[in-house]
C-alpha positions as CSV (number, residue, x, y, z in Angstrom):
1,M,45.5,22.3,-31.5
2,T,42.7,21.0,-28.8
3,H,40.4,19.5,-30.6
4,A,43.4,16.8,-31.7
5,N,45.0,16.1,-28.5
6,N,41.1,15.4,-27.9
7,T,41.0,12.8,-30.5
8,S,44.7,11.5,-29.8
9,G,43.2,10.9,-26.3
10,A,39.8,9.2,-27.1
11,S,42.0,6.9,-29.4
12,L,44.5,6.1,-27.0
13,S,41.6,4.8,-24.6
14,E,39.5,2.8,-26.8
15,T,43.0,1.1,-28.0
16,E,43.6,0.6,-23.9
17,Y,40.1,-0.5,-23.4
18,E,40.6,-3.2,-26.6
19,M,44.1,-4.6,-25.2
20,V,42.8,-5.1,-21.9
21,K,39.2,-6.9,-23.5
22,H,41.5,-9.2,-25.0
23,I,43.6,-10.0,-22.0
24,I,40.9,-10.7,-19.7
25,D,38.1,-10.9,-22.6
26,I,35.5,-9.1,-21.7
27,P,31.9,-9.8,-22.9
28,D,29.7,-7.3,-25.4
29,L,27.6,-6.2,-21.9
30,E,24.1,-5.9,-23.6
31,E,22.3,-2.4,-23.1
32,L,20.8,-1.7,-19.7
33,R,17.2,0.5,-20.6
34,L,16.2,1.4,-16.7
35,S,13.2,3.1,-17.6
36,E,11.4,0.0,-19.5
37,C,11.7,-2.0,-16.0
38,S,9.5,-2.2,-14.0
39,I,9.7,-5.9,-12.3
40,Y,12.5,-6.2,-10.5
41,K,14.6,-9.3,-8.2
42,V,14.7,-8.2,-4.2
43,P,17.9,-6.7,-3.4
44,Y,19.8,-9.0,-1.4
45,N,20.4,-6.7,1.3
46,L,16.3,-6.9,1.8
47,R,15.7,-10.3,1.3
48,K,18.0,-11.6,3.9
49,V,16.1,-9.9,6.9
50,N,13.0,-12.2,5.7
51,E,13.2,-14.0,2.5
52,E,10.1,-15.7,3.3
53,A,8.0,-12.4,2.3
54,Y,9.1,-12.2,-0.8
55,T,8.9,-15.7,-1.7
56,P,6.3,-17.0,-4.0
57,Q,4.8,-20.2,-1.9
58,W,2.1,-21.5,-3.7
59,I,2.3,-20.5,-7.2
60,S,4.2,-19.2,-9.9
61,I,4.2,-16.1,-12.1
62,G,6.2,-15.0,-14.7
63,P,10.1,-16.4,-15.5
64,I,12.1,-15.5,-12.5
65,H,10.2,-18.3,-10.0
66,L,9.2,-20.4,-13.4
67,N,11.2,-23.8,-12.8
68,K,10.8,-23.9,-8.7
69,Q,10.3,-27.8,-7.5
70,E,8.3,-26.5,-4.9
71,L,5.1,-24.8,-7.1
72,K,5.0,-27.0,-10.2
73,P,1.5,-28.8,-9.0
74,M,-0.2,-25.3,-9.4
75,Q,0.8,-25.4,-13.1
76,E,-1.5,-28.2,-13.9
77,H,-4.5,-26.0,-12.4
78,K,-3.2,-23.1,-14.7
79,K,-3.8,-25.5,-17.7
80,R,-7.3,-26.7,-16.7
81,Y,-8.3,-22.3,-15.9
82,F,-6.5,-22.2,-19.6
83,H,-9.4,-24.9,-21.0
84,C,-11.9,-23.0,-19.2
85,F,-11.0,-19.3,-20.5
86,W,-10.9,-21.4,-24.2
87,E,-14.4,-22.5,-23.5
88,R,-15.6,-18.9,-21.7
89,V,-13.9,-16.7,-25.0
90,S,-14.6,-19.9,-28.1
91,N,-12.5,-17.2,-30.8
92,E,-10.0,-19.4,-31.6
93,Q,-8.7,-16.4,-34.1
94,A,-8.9,-13.8,-31.5
95,M,-6.6,-15.9,-29.0
96,K,-4.0,-16.7,-32.0
97,S,-3.7,-13.0,-32.5
98,F,-3.2,-12.4,-29.0
99,K,-0.5,-15.4,-28.9
100,R,1.0,-13.5,-32.3
101,H,1.1,-9.9,-30.6
102,L,3.2,-11.7,-27.8
103,E,5.6,-13.1,-29.8
104,M,5.7,-9.2,-31.6
105,K,6.1,-7.8,-27.8
106,E,8.1,-9.7,-27.1
107,D,11.5,-8.3,-26.6
108,H,9.4,-5.1,-24.9
109,I,8.2,-7.5,-22.5
110,R,11.7,-9.0,-21.3
111,R,12.9,-5.6,-20.7
112,C,10.0,-5.1,-18.3
113,Y,12.5,-7.5,-16.9
114,A,15.6,-6.6,-14.8
115,D,16.6,-9.3,-15.6
116,K,16.0,-10.5,-19.4
117,F,16.3,-13.9,-19.0
118,S,17.9,-14.8,-21.9
119,Y,18.2,-19.3,-20.7
120,I,14.3,-19.1,-21.9
121,P,14.4,-20.3,-25.5
122,K,11.7,-17.3,-27.4
123,E,8.8,-20.2,-27.9
124,K,8.7,-21.2,-24.1
125,F,9.0,-17.3,-22.8
126,V,5.7,-16.2,-25.1
127,D,4.4,-19.7,-23.9
128,M,4.7,-19.1,-20.4
129,M,3.0,-15.3,-19.9
130,L,0.0,-16.6,-22.4
131,L,-0.5,-19.5,-20.0
132,D,-0.1,-16.8,-16.6
133,A,-1.7,-14.0,-18.3
134,V,-4.5,-16.5,-19.5
135,F,-5.2,-17.8,-15.7
136,I,-4.8,-14.5,-14.1
137,M,-8.3,-13.2,-16.5
138,E,-10.0,-16.2,-15.9
139,L,-9.1,-16.2,-11.9
140,L,-10.6,-12.6,-11.4
141,L,-13.4,-13.1,-13.5
142,R,-14.1,-16.4,-11.8
143,N,-13.8,-14.3,-8.9
144,C,-16.1,-11.9,-9.7
145,E,-18.7,-14.5,-10.8
146,W,-17.8,-16.3,-8.1
147,K,-19.4,-12.5,-6.1
148,S,-22.0,-11.4,-7.9
149,N,-23.9,-14.7,-9.3
150,S,-26.9,-15.8,-6.2
151,S,-26.3,-19.2,-7.6
152,K,-23.3,-19.4,-8.2
153,H,-23.0,-22.9,-5.9
154,E,-24.3,-24.3,-8.9
155,H,-22.9,-22.0,-11.8
156,D,-21.7,-23.5,-14.7
157,Y,-19.3,-21.7,-17.3
158,K,-19.8,-22.7,-21.3
159,Q,-19.1,-26.7,-21.2
160,T,-18.2,-29.3,-23.9
161,K,-18.0,-32.9,-23.1
162,S,-14.3,-33.0,-22.9
163,F,-14.1,-30.5,-20.3
164,R,-16.4,-29.1,-17.1
165,V,-15.3,-27.1,-14.4
166,R,-18.1,-26.3,-12.1
167,H,-17.6,-22.9,-9.3
168,S,-18.4,-25.6,-6.9
169,D,-15.6,-27.3,-8.5
170,D,-13.1,-24.9,-8.1
171,L,-9.8,-25.8,-5.8
172,I,-8.8,-22.6,-5.3
173,L,-12.8,-20.9,-5.2
174,T,-14.0,-23.2,-2.7
175,Q,-10.8,-23.4,-0.8
176,S,-10.5,-20.3,1.6
177,W,-7.2,-20.7,2.8
178,L,-5.5,-21.7,-1.0
179,S,-7.2,-18.3,-2.1
180,R,-6.2,-16.1,0.2
181,N,-2.6,-17.5,0.0
182,I,-3.0,-17.3,-4.1
183,T,-3.7,-14.2,-3.7
184,R,-1.0,-13.2,-1.2
185,D,1.5,-14.8,-4.2
186,M,0.1,-12.8,-6.7
187,I,0.9,-9.4,-5.2
188,L,5.1,-10.1,-5.0
189,I,7.3,-8.0,-6.5
190,E,9.1,-11.0,-7.8
191,N,5.8,-13.2,-9.2
192,Q,4.6,-10.7,-12.5
193,I,3.6,-10.1,-15.5
194,P,3.1,-6.4,-17.1
195,F,0.0,-4.9,-16.7
196,S,-0.4,-3.8,-19.8
197,V,-0.3,-8.1,-21.3
198,L,-3.4,-8.3,-19.3
199,Q,-5.0,-5.0,-20.3
200,K,-4.2,-6.4,-24.1
201,L,-5.7,-9.9,-23.1
202,Y,-8.6,-8.1,-21.0
203,D,-9.3,-6.1,-24.2
204,D,-9.1,-8.2,-27.5
205,V,-10.1,-11.9,-26.1
206,V,-12.5,-11.4,-23.4
207,P,-16.2,-11.9,-24.8
208,A,-18.2,-8.3,-24.5
209,D,-20.9,-10.9,-22.5
210,N,-18.0,-11.0,-19.3
211,K,-17.1,-7.6,-19.3
212,K,-19.9,-6.0,-16.7
213,E,-20.8,-2.7,-16.8
214,E,-19.5,-1.2,-13.2
215,H,-16.3,-2.5,-15.7
216,S,-15.9,0.4,-17.8
217,A,-12.0,1.3,-17.0
218,G,-11.3,-2.4,-18.0
219,F,-9.6,-4.7,-16.6
220,V,-8.0,-2.5,-13.3
221,D,-11.7,-2.6,-12.0
222,L,-11.5,-6.6,-11.5
223,A,-8.1,-6.5,-10.3
224,I,-8.9,-3.8,-7.7
225,E,-11.9,-5.6,-7.1
226,Y,-9.8,-9.0,-6.7
227,F,-6.8,-7.7,-5.0
228,A,-10.1,-5.8,-1.9
229,F,-8.9,-7.5,0.5
230,Y,-5.4,-5.3,0.5
231,D,-6.9,-2.2,0.8
232,T,-6.2,-1.6,4.6
233,Q,-9.2,1.1,4.2
234,M,-12.0,-1.1,3.9
235,S,-13.6,-3.5,6.2
236,S,-13.4,-7.3,6.2
237,S,-17.3,-8.0,6.9
238,D,-18.1,-5.7,4.6
239,E,-15.6,-5.9,2.0
240,T,-18.2,-7.2,-0.3
241,K,-20.7,-4.5,-0.2
242,R,-18.8,-2.0,0.1
243,V,-15.4,-2.9,-3.2
244,L,-18.0,-1.1,-6.1
245,D,-19.2,1.9,-3.8
246,K,-15.1,2.9,-4.1
247,N,-13.9,1.6,-6.8
248,R,-15.5,5.3,-8.8
249,S,-13.0,6.9,-6.0
250,R,-10.1,4.7,-7.2
251,K,-10.4,5.3,-10.7
252,N,-10.2,8.7,-10.5
253,Y,-7.2,8.6,-9.0
254,F,-5.4,6.0,-11.4
255,S,-6.9,8.0,-14.4
256,G,-4.8,10.8,-12.7
257,A,-8.0,13.4,-12.7
258,L,-8.3,15.2,-9.4
259,L,-12.1,15.2,-9.6
260,S,-14.7,16.1,-6.7
261,S,-16.6,14.0,-5.2
262,K,-19.8,15.6,-7.6
263,K,-18.0,15.9,-11.2
264,P,-19.1,12.7,-13.0
265,Y,-16.6,10.0,-13.8
266,N,-15.1,10.7,-17.2
267,K,-14.9,7.0,-18.7
268,S,-13.7,7.6,-22.3
269,K,-10.4,8.8,-20.8
270,S,-9.9,6.4,-17.8
271,K,-9.0,3.0,-19.8
272,D,-5.9,3.7,-21.7
273,R,-4.4,6.1,-18.7
274,Y,-4.8,3.0,-16.2
275,S,-2.9,1.1,-18.9
276,K,-0.2,3.8,-18.8
277,S,-0.3,4.4,-14.7
278,T,0.0,0.9,-13.6
279,K,3.0,-1.2,-14.3
280,H,2.1,-4.7,-12.2
281,F,-0.4,-5.4,-9.2
282,T,2.6,-4.6,-7.0
283,D,1.8,-1.0,-8.4
284,L,-1.2,-1.4,-7.7
285,I,-1.6,-2.4,-4.4
286,R,1.2,0.7,-3.7
287,Y,-1.9,3.2,-5.4
288,F,-4.3,1.9,-3.2
289,Y,-2.6,3.4,0.0
290,L,-1.7,6.7,-1.8
291,P,-4.3,9.2,-1.4
292,S,-6.3,10.9,-5.1
293,D,-4.6,14.3,-4.1
294,W,-1.2,13.6,-3.0
295,L,0.4,16.8,-4.6
296,R,3.3,16.6,-1.1
297,S,6.7,17.9,-1.7
298,S,9.5,16.0,0.1
299,G,12.4,17.2,2.1
300,C,14.6,15.9,4.9
301,A,13.1,16.6,9.1
302,L,15.3,18.5,11.2
303,H,15.0,15.7,14.1
304,V,13.4,12.7,14.3
305,L,10.5,12.2,15.1
306,R,9.6,11.3,19.0
307,T,7.6,8.8,20.4
308,A,4.3,8.1,20.6
309,T,4.4,8.1,24.8
310,K,7.0,10.5,24.3
311,L,4.6,13.1,21.5
312,Q,1.5,12.0,24.4
313,D,3.1,13.0,27.6
314,S,3.5,16.7,25.1
315,G,-0.1,17.0,24.9
316,V,-0.5,15.5,21.3
317,S,-4.1,13.3,20.4
318,F,-3.6,11.0,19.1
319,E,-6.9,10.2,16.6
320,K,-7.7,6.9,13.8
321,D,-9.3,8.5,10.7
322,V,-11.4,5.5,8.5
323,E,-12.5,8.4,5.6
324,R,-8.5,8.8,4.3
325,R,-6.0,6.4,2.6
326,L,-3.5,5.3,4.3
327,L,-0.3,7.3,3.9
328,D,-2.9,10.6,4.2
329,I,-1.5,12.0,7.6
330,S,-1.7,15.4,9.3
331,F,-1.8,17.5,12.5
332,D,-3.7,20.0,13.2
333,K,-3.8,22.6,15.6
334,K,-5.1,26.2,16.6
335,P,-2.6,28.8,17.1
336,I,-3.9,29.9,20.3
337,L,-6.7,27.5,20.8
338,S,-4.4,24.5,21.0
339,S,-2.0,26.4,24.3
340,F,-4.8,25.3,26.4
341,L,-4.8,21.1,25.9
342,C,-6.8,20.7,28.4
343,F,-9.9,21.6,27.9
344,G,-9.9,19.6,24.4
345,C,-11.2,16.6,26.4
346,L,-14.3,18.0,26.8
347,P,-17.1,17.5,24.0
348,Y,-17.1,19.3,20.4
349,L,-14.1,21.2,21.4
350,N,-11.4,19.6,19.4
351,H,-10.0,23.8,18.2
352,F,-8.1,22.8,21.6
353,K,-7.1,19.9,21.0
354,A,-3.6,19.2,18.9
355,R,-4.8,16.4,16.2
356,F,-2.5,13.7,14.8
357,R,-4.4,12.7,12.8
358,I,-3.3,9.0,11.3
359,P,-5.5,6.2,8.6
360,Q,-5.9,2.8,10.6
361,L,-3.6,0.9,10.3
362,K,-4.8,-3.0,10.2
363,V,-2.2,-5.1,10.6
364,D,-2.7,-9.4,10.8
365,H,-0.3,-12.5,9.1
366,T,0.0,-11.0,5.9
367,T,0.9,-6.8,7.0
368,E,4.8,-7.6,6.9
369,C,4.9,-9.9,3.2
370,V,2.8,-6.3,1.6
371,F,5.0,-4.3,2.7
372,R,8.4,-5.8,2.4
373,N,7.3,-6.2,-1.5
374,L,5.8,-2.5,-1.7
375,I,9.2,-1.0,-0.1
376,A,11.6,-3.1,-2.2
377,F,9.3,-1.8,-5.6
378,E,9.9,1.7,-4.2
379,Q,13.9,0.9,-3.6
380,C,14.0,0.0,-6.9
381,H,11.1,1.7,-9.4
382,Y,10.3,4.9,-7.6
383,P,13.6,5.6,-5.7
384,E,12.4,10.0,-5.7
385,K,9.2,9.2,-4.7
386,P,9.5,7.0,-1.6
387,Y,5.9,7.0,-0.6
388,I,5.8,4.0,1.8
389,C,9.1,3.9,2.9
390,N,8.6,7.1,4.2
391,Y,5.4,6.1,5.8
392,V,7.3,3.3,7.9
393,S,9.2,5.0,9.1
394,L,7.4,7.4,10.4
395,I,5.2,4.8,12.1
396,D,8.6,2.5,12.3
397,S,9.8,6.5,14.8
398,L,6.0,5.9,16.6
399,I,7.0,3.0,17.7
400,H,9.8,1.5,20.1
401,T,8.0,0.0,22.7
402,Q,5.3,-2.0,23.2
403,L,3.6,1.2,25.2
404,D,3.8,2.6,22.1
405,V,1.8,0.0,20.4
406,E,-0.6,-0.5,23.8
407,L,-1.3,3.3,22.7
408,L,-2.0,3.3,19.6
409,V,-3.9,0.4,20.4
410,E,-5.8,2.1,23.0
411,K,-6.6,5.5,20.7
412,E,-7.5,2.0,17.5
413,V,-4.9,4.0,15.3
414,I,-3.7,0.5,15.4
415,V,-6.0,-2.8,14.6
416,H,-4.1,-6.5,14.9
417,E,-4.6,-9.9,15.2
418,L,-1.0,-11.2,16.4
419,G,0.0,-12.5,19.4
420,S,0.3,-9.5,21.6
421,D,1.8,-5.9,21.3
422,K,4.6,-6.7,21.4
423,E,4.9,-8.7,18.0
424,V,3.8,-5.6,16.5
425,A,6.5,-3.5,17.4
426,V,8.9,-6.0,16.5
427,L,7.4,-6.3,13.0
428,V,7.2,-2.7,12.6
429,N,10.7,-2.5,14.0
430,G,11.9,-4.8,11.5
431,L,10.5,-3.4,8.3
432,S,13.0,-0.3,8.1
433,K,16.4,-2.2,8.0
434,H,18.7,-1.6,5.1
435,V,15.6,0.8,4.0
436,V,17.2,3.8,2.2
437,A,15.1,7.3,2.3
438,N,17.1,9.9,1.7
439,T,13.7,12.4,2.1
440,T,10.1,12.2,3.3
441,C,7.2,13.8,2.5
442,Y,6.6,14.1,6.2
443,Y,9.1,16.4,6.8
444,E,6.8,19.2,7.5
445,T,4.7,17.1,10.0
446,I,7.8,15.7,11.6
447,N,9.0,19.2,12.3
448,E,6.0,20.3,13.2
449,L,4.8,17.2,16.2
450,N,8.5,18.2,17.5
451,K,8.6,21.6,17.5
452,H,5.1,21.2,19.5
453,Y,6.6,18.7,21.5
454,Q,9.5,20.9,22.5
455,N,7.0,23.6,24.1
456,I,7.8,23.7,27.9
457,W,3.9,25.0,28.0
458,N,2.6,22.0,25.8
459,R,4.0,19.7,28.2
460,T,2.9,21.0,31.0
461,M,-0.8,22.0,30.1
462,A,-0.2,18.3,28.9
463,A,0.6,16.9,32.5
464,L,-2.3,18.9,33.7
465,W,-4.8,18.0,30.7
466,L,-3.5,14.2,32.0
467,V,-4.0,14.6,35.8
468,Y,-6.9,16.4,35.6
469,F,-8.7,16.4,32.2
470,R,-7.5,13.0,30.3
471,D,-11.5,12.2,30.0
472,P,-14.9,14.4,30.5
473,W,-15.5,12.2,33.4
474,R,-12.3,13.1,34.7
475,A,-12.6,16.9,33.4
476,S,-16.1,17.0,35.3
477,S,-15.1,16.1,38.6
478,T,-11.6,18.6,38.2
479,L,-14.7,21.5,37.5
480,V,-17.0,20.5,40.1
481,G,-14.1,20.3,42.3
482,I,-12.9,24.0,41.3
483,V,-16.2,25.0,41.2
484,V,-17.0,23.5,45.1
485,L,-13.2,25.3,46.0
486,I,-14.3,28.8,44.8
487,F,-17.3,28.1,46.3
488,A,-16.2,27.6,49.8
489,V,-13.4,30.6,49.4
490,F,-16.3,32.7,48.4
491,Q,-18.5,31.5,51.6
492,F,-14.9,31.6,54.0
493,I,-13.9,35.1,53.4
494,R,-18.3,35.6,53.3
495,A,-18.1,34.1,57.2
496,A,-15.0,36.2,57.4
497,R,-16.3,39.8,57.0
498,A,-19.6,38.5,58.9
499,V,-16.7,37.6,62.3
500,L,-14.9,41.3,61.6
501,G,-17.7,43.1,61.7
502,Y,-19.3,41.7,64.8
503,D,-16.4,42.5,66.9
504,K,-15.7,46.0,65.7
505,S,-19.5,46.7,66.5
């Protein structure tokens, strides 16, 4: 009886739906497959805060900004690179095979986008994907050769009589301002093509003599080298020198292997894991900032984190860390020793400190663009793992005013190229606007810091430290003063005893 009623109810529901559909003409909608999406349009509430940060200025990659008139000039340069890549490969069969692969995988590639772009015909979509993939591959190969070839300015690619392009004639490589702007455009979340397309092109089409031995993990190595500038742990002055040394540690992360520094890198298993873990270049930049052993759980902090200046008033010692990845923040204190914060100013007595260790953040005119796109990507794709959002929120809590920035700059936790510390404060405070994150991976750190701040003894010791033990010179002067005072008291007592003894006699 119950089954009959349920059946009747379902039938009635379908009848009502058909009636409504007939009245308002509801079209059949395509089924959503969110698990396959990885490339999104930026949500309106985030875009309206700073639209320029999400919009390509020079080049379009993928279908979202394909028809923008202001980006048309770079289409000609894409075609030049296509001819260069064709000559580099010299394998018509391989190129045709790759195009057939794109045609076969067209539906799968479209599903990587939140918008399926049904208004773009299949042939045009495949041609666009082919041109963009070849352009990126040629650009990254040229970048690698440009950095490694000692005679790069005289180096020629394989040439034909009809088409010649030397490195010295390459507009992108020779114009550093253009190169940097194109690199910036290529990390935007709306300006991506699937990483799997590029990996397939590298594996099946790029000649073996163009695959260097140090690029054993495939295309991802080229990408890491090209985007090394956006690794905040790499100094711009020695970027080229250190990039190859840091590749090994990054490979271990992407492959998912939590390897020790002494354990050899497993080349045979890495390539497939790279292609599966990395969705596109925005995702790759996000991985730059995550520690390789990122195993933190998420939760809710009991209170909002205090500002940098208030934490300093409670004795928290801010320390930069240039070895850790950007998100690897920690708060360390010894239960008993840290109660005597005033001794922490003396050399080699770090155990007395309450150490808030933060990897150095380098802020320049591209920082806002990078973080905004990473935040937008996490909001859409990693709602349960909003690590970049958590980091930005934590830094935002530390910085309320220019004074907070001045403190962090003084401690070299933040270094910046902006006009003033106030600009840094405005930039950081604007990043979290309209960002939703219900939990934070830093909840334990925040709770510990707030607990430390609320302890009256810590604030008392901090006041003593700030007045008398803020630096070694002040501490030494204080200690000398204490010794002199003790000596004076001792001498006074001795003199008093002598006088009293004389009177008695």
